[in-house]
N, C-alpha and C positions, 0 to 999 in steps of 0.2 A: 504494500499499500502506500509506504513511504517513498519509494522508488516511482511510482505514478505519481506522486504529488510533486517531486524534484522535478520529474520530467517535463510537466506541463504548468509549473507555477508560473513561469515566464510569459506564457500565453494567455493564462487566466488574468495576469496583471496588466498586459496588453489590452485584453478585452474590457476589463472593468475601467482601466483609465480612458479608453476611447469612448465608452458609454458616458462616463461621468462628464467629460469635458463637452461632448457634444450635447448632452443634457441641460448642463449650464450654460453653453454659449449662447442657446436660445433662450434662455432663462432671464431676459433683461426685463426690466420693468420700465415705465413710460409714465410721464406726467405732463402738464402744460401750466403755463402761467400767462397773465395779460387778461385783458377784458375781451368779451365778444363784440365789442364795437356797437352794441345795441343802443336804443334811444333811452334818454335818460332826461331826468329834468322835468320842470312843468312846461307843458306844449309841445313835449317831444323833441326837445332840441338836442343836438348831438353834444355829448360831454366834451369838454375842452381837452381832456387827458385821453384820449383814447390810444390804447396800446394794441397792436395787432397780436393775437394769441401765439404762441410758440409752444410747439412740443420738443420735449427732450426725453432722451431715453438713457439710463444709467443701470449699472449692476449693482447689486447689493452686495454687502461685505461677505455675506454666506457664499454667495455666486462667487465672487473672486478668489476665496479661500477655496471653494471646491474647484475650481477653474485649475488653480495651481497644484492643487493634490492630483488631479486627473492627469495632467500633464507629468508630473512627477512619476507617476505610476506607468503611465508609456515609456517615459526614458528608462526606467527601472526594468519593466518587462523588455526590453530591446537590449538592455545590457546583459541581462540574465540570459536571454536566448543566445547572444552572441557568444557568452562564456562556456554554454553547455555545448555548443557546435564547434568550439575549438577544442 
C-alpha cells in the first residue's frame, strides 16, 4: 500500500493543486461604486455631483491564500514526479 501511495503522490498533488488553482481563479468577487445618475431633488433636476457607476473586481484574502497553496502544490507535484522518474 505504501508503495502505491509513494508512486502516485506526485500526481495526486498535481491534480489537487490544479483543481484548487482553477477553482479559486474564477472565484473573484465584484462590487460597484458611484451613483446611477438618476433624477433627484425637487422638480426632477439632475444632481450636480453625478458620478458614473464603476464596477470593480477583486480577490478576497482567502482566495489569494488558496491560489498560492494551489500553485505550491502544482510545483511540489512536478518536483516529486521528476524525482521519481530520475
